[in-house]
VMD Tcl script that draws the C-alpha trace (Angstrom):
set ca {
  {17.37 10.99 -11.11}
  {16.18 7.46 -10.19}
  {13.28 5.73 -11.95}
  {11.23 6.07 -8.77}
  {11.82 9.80 -8.29}
  {10.80 10.51 -11.89}
  {7.56 8.58 -11.44}
  {7.02 10.07 -7.99}
  {7.41 13.64 -9.24}
  {4.97 12.93 -12.06}
  {2.40 11.49 -9.65}
  {2.70 14.45 -7.25}
  {2.34 16.97 -10.08}
  {-0.65 15.10 -11.52}
  {-2.42 14.20 -8.28}
  {-6.12 14.90 -8.65}
  {-8.46 14.65 -5.71}
  {-11.89 13.08 -6.15}
  {-14.92 15.36 -6.38}
  {-16.10 15.78 -2.80}
  {-19.49 17.06 -3.97}
  {-20.35 13.61 -5.35}
  {-20.01 11.85 -2.01}
  {-18.61 8.34 -1.61}
  {-16.38 7.12 -4.45}
  {-14.11 4.08 -4.76}
  {-11.95 3.68 -7.85}
  {-9.40 1.10 -8.89}
  {-7.61 1.57 -12.20}
  {-7.65 -1.47 -14.53}
  {-4.81 -3.97 -14.21}
  {-1.83 -3.10 -16.40}
  {-0.57 -5.22 -19.31}
  {1.25 -7.51 -16.88}
  {-1.82 -7.97 -14.73}
  {-0.52 -5.78 -11.89}
  {-2.71 -3.61 -9.67}
  {-1.76 0.01 -10.32}
  {-3.86 2.37 -8.20}
  {-6.61 2.60 -5.61}
  {-8.43 5.83 -4.74}
  {-11.31 6.41 -2.34}
  {-13.35 9.32 -1.00}
  {-15.47 8.56 2.03}
  {-16.81 9.74 5.36}
  {-17.14 7.72 8.55}
  {-20.69 6.62 7.70}
  {-19.40 5.01 4.47}
  {-17.02 2.64 6.24}
  {-18.13 -0.99 5.83}
  {-20.18 -2.48 8.66}
  {-19.82 -6.10 7.54}
  {-16.91 -8.05 9.02}
  {-14.20 -8.98 6.55}
  {-14.07 -12.57 5.32}
  {-11.18 -14.47 6.86}
  {-9.62 -15.48 3.53}
  {-8.76 -13.70 0.30}
  {-9.88 -15.99 -2.51}
  {-7.86 -14.58 -5.43}
  {-4.13 -14.18 -5.95}
  {-2.50 -11.01 -7.26}
  {-0.28 -11.55 -10.29}
  {3.12 -12.94 -9.41}
  {1.87 -14.40 -6.14}
  {4.35 -16.80 -4.56}
  {5.21 -17.20 -0.93}
  {8.40 -18.08 0.87}
  {9.08 -19.25 4.40}
  {11.93 -17.71 6.32}
  {13.03 -17.28 9.92}
  {12.30 -14.04 11.78}
  {12.87 -13.55 15.51}
  {13.66 -17.24 15.78}
  {10.33 -18.31 14.27}
  {9.50 -19.65 10.83}
  {6.90 -17.51 9.07}
  {5.61 -16.56 5.63}
  {7.30 -13.61 3.94}
  {4.36 -12.28 1.93}
  {0.71 -11.37 2.30}
  {-1.92 -10.44 -0.27}
  {-1.96 -6.72 0.46}
  {-4.92 -4.43 -0.24}
  {-4.19 -1.07 -1.82}
  {-7.25 0.48 -0.20}
  {-7.74 -1.38 3.08}
  {-10.95 -3.29 3.73}
  {-11.90 -0.99 6.61}
  {-12.38 1.75 4.00}
  {-13.34 -0.04 0.79}
  {-15.16 -3.20 1.87}
  {-13.26 -4.96 -0.95}
  {-11.54 -8.20 -0.05}
  {-10.95 -10.43 -3.10}
  {-10.58 -7.95 -5.97}
  {-7.41 -8.28 -8.05}
  {-7.37 -4.59 -9.00}
  {-6.99 -3.82 -5.29}
  {-4.37 -6.45 -4.40}
  {-0.59 -6.67 -4.70}
  {2.01 -8.88 -2.98}
  {3.42 -7.18 0.14}
  {5.77 -8.38 2.82}
  {4.01 -9.03 6.12}
  {6.08 -6.22 7.64}
  {4.97 -3.71 5.00}
  {1.34 -4.78 5.22}
  {0.80 -5.56 8.91}
  {3.85 -4.14 10.68}
  {5.72 -7.29 11.74}
  {6.80 -10.67 10.31}
  {4.04 -12.55 12.15}
  {0.89 -11.06 13.66}
  {0.25 -7.31 13.55}
  {1.90 -4.15 14.86}
  {-0.02 -1.00 13.99}
  {2.57 1.17 15.76}
  {5.10 0.49 12.98}
  {5.18 3.67 10.90}
  {6.73 1.77 7.98}
  {3.56 -0.31 7.56}
  {0.29 0.15 5.70}
  {-1.66 -0.81 8.83}
  {-0.31 2.13 10.82}
  {-1.59 4.69 8.32}
  {-4.87 2.87 7.71}
  {-5.70 2.76 11.40}
  {-4.65 6.37 11.98}
  {-6.77 7.58 9.05}
  {-9.72 5.46 10.21}
  {-9.39 6.99 13.68}
  {-9.39 10.48 12.16}
  {-12.54 9.72 10.16}
  {-14.40 8.48 13.23}
  {-13.33 11.56 15.20}
  {-14.55 13.85 12.36}
  {-17.92 12.39 11.29}
  {-18.84 15.44 9.19}
  {-15.57 15.42 7.25}
  {-14.37 13.30 4.34}
  {-11.10 11.56 3.58}
  {-9.50 11.53 0.12}
  {-7.05 8.61 0.15}
  {-4.99 7.15 -2.70}
  {-2.54 4.23 -2.76}
  {-0.16 3.66 -5.66}
  {2.35 0.80 -5.97}
  {5.52 1.47 -7.98}
  {7.05 -1.38 -9.96}
  {10.41 -1.33 -11.68}
  {10.16 -2.42 -15.33}
  {8.51 -5.87 -15.55}
  {8.82 -6.82 -11.88}
  {5.61 -8.13 -10.31}
  {6.46 -7.07 -6.76}
  {6.24 -3.33 -6.08}
  {9.45 -1.75 -4.84}
  {7.54 1.09 -3.19}
  {3.97 1.83 -2.13}
  {2.98 5.49 -2.00}
  {0.12 6.66 0.20}
  {-1.47 10.07 -0.27}
  {-4.29 11.62 1.69}
  {-6.04 14.83 2.61}
  {-9.10 15.70 4.69}
  {-12.08 17.66 3.39}
  {-14.27 19.74 5.69}
  {-18.05 20.18 5.23}
  {-17.46 23.28 3.07}
  {-15.15 21.42 0.69}
  {-11.95 22.95 2.02}
  {-8.86 20.71 2.14}
  {-7.60 20.21 5.69}
  {-4.38 18.61 6.98}
  {-4.23 15.16 8.56}
  {-0.75 14.99 10.02}
  {0.27 11.44 10.91}
  {3.42 9.36 10.87}
  {6.39 9.94 8.60}
  {4.55 12.06 6.08}
  {5.60 14.84 3.74}
  {3.41 17.81 2.86}
  {3.13 18.77 -0.83}
  {1.31 21.57 -2.59}
  {0.29 21.44 -6.25}
  {-2.44 22.95 -8.41}
  {-5.02 20.85 -6.56}
  {-4.00 22.13 -3.15}
  {-2.70 20.28 -0.13}
  {-1.60 16.65 -0.36}
  {0.10 14.50 2.27}
  {2.34 11.67 1.12}
  {4.07 8.77 2.80}
  {6.41 6.48 0.87}
  {6.74 2.93 2.18}
  {9.61 0.75 0.96}
  {9.14 -2.95 0.24}
  {12.27 -3.91 2.19}
  {13.55 -7.50 2.09}
  {14.51 -9.34 5.25}
  {17.85 -11.10 5.42}
  {17.20 -13.61 2.67}
  {19.36 -14.36 -0.30}
  {19.64 -11.85 -3.11}
  {18.71 -14.53 -5.64}
  {15.59 -15.48 -3.69}
  {14.47 -11.84 -3.46}
  {15.13 -11.30 -7.17}
  {13.06 -14.34 -8.09}
  {10.22 -13.21 -5.82}
  {10.23 -9.73 -7.37}
  {9.89 -11.33 -10.80}
  {7.03 -13.52 -9.61}
  {8.96 -16.80 -9.75}
  {8.62 -19.71 -7.36}
  {11.43 -20.66 -5.03}
  {13.11 -24.02 -4.58}
  {15.57 -24.96 -1.86}
  {18.44 -22.51 -1.85}
  {21.83 -22.93 -0.16}
  {25.33 -21.47 -0.01}
  {24.31 -18.03 -1.28}
  {25.57 -14.98 0.55}
  {22.93 -13.13 2.57}
  {22.56 -9.52 1.52}
  {20.25 -6.59 1.99}
  {19.16 -4.82 -1.17}
  {19.15 -1.09 -1.62}
  {16.59 0.79 -3.67}
  {18.99 1.14 -6.59}
  {19.26 -2.64 -7.11}
}
mol new
graphics top color blue
foreach p $ca { graphics top sphere $p radius 0.5 }
foreach p [lrange $ca 0 end-1] q [lrange $ca 1 end] { graphics top cylinder $p $q radius 0.2 }
display resetview
């Protein structure tokens, strides 16, 4: 069994929803020993969503932050973004290290440059779909958790796992079926999960390795272009 599946099975078995009776809650676990963000978890209803517009810039860097320019669709663009675990439209948190991790622009916003919230392999797709559900169900609550998975001492998560479930006014768990999700049942009840891969574009294997380890990049040449699989 792969390192990810062992961690994934543990997280599914030990998923604990937040106490819906206490109302709005937003929790980030402390940074780990390497300074990496490890978990974000929120319980909210539509009235709890932030009203203030998000600041245009994030003023702190997650650990291991480096960026790299590459060519996508014939245009030069930045590979990475500072990605929120719990999106601003839910948490109202913008520059909090415990809620930030490096993500490719495609994973975070759906495309190499700009945004595409129809891309079901992106955070933005699920965030916008869950926000839409909240607004359509003003008397319900959303329990939403985001967990990045790192391999060993890497500073770039290989995988980001999203889990969510709705809660009706009586406290009953209700399904929110969106995107490429998988339904799980454990001792807590119903949980929906979507696993998003941090997939590299066609850049060199050495460049991607250095970025995963949080190292800066100098000019690279004459290295075979490869795509990495999860086992690498």
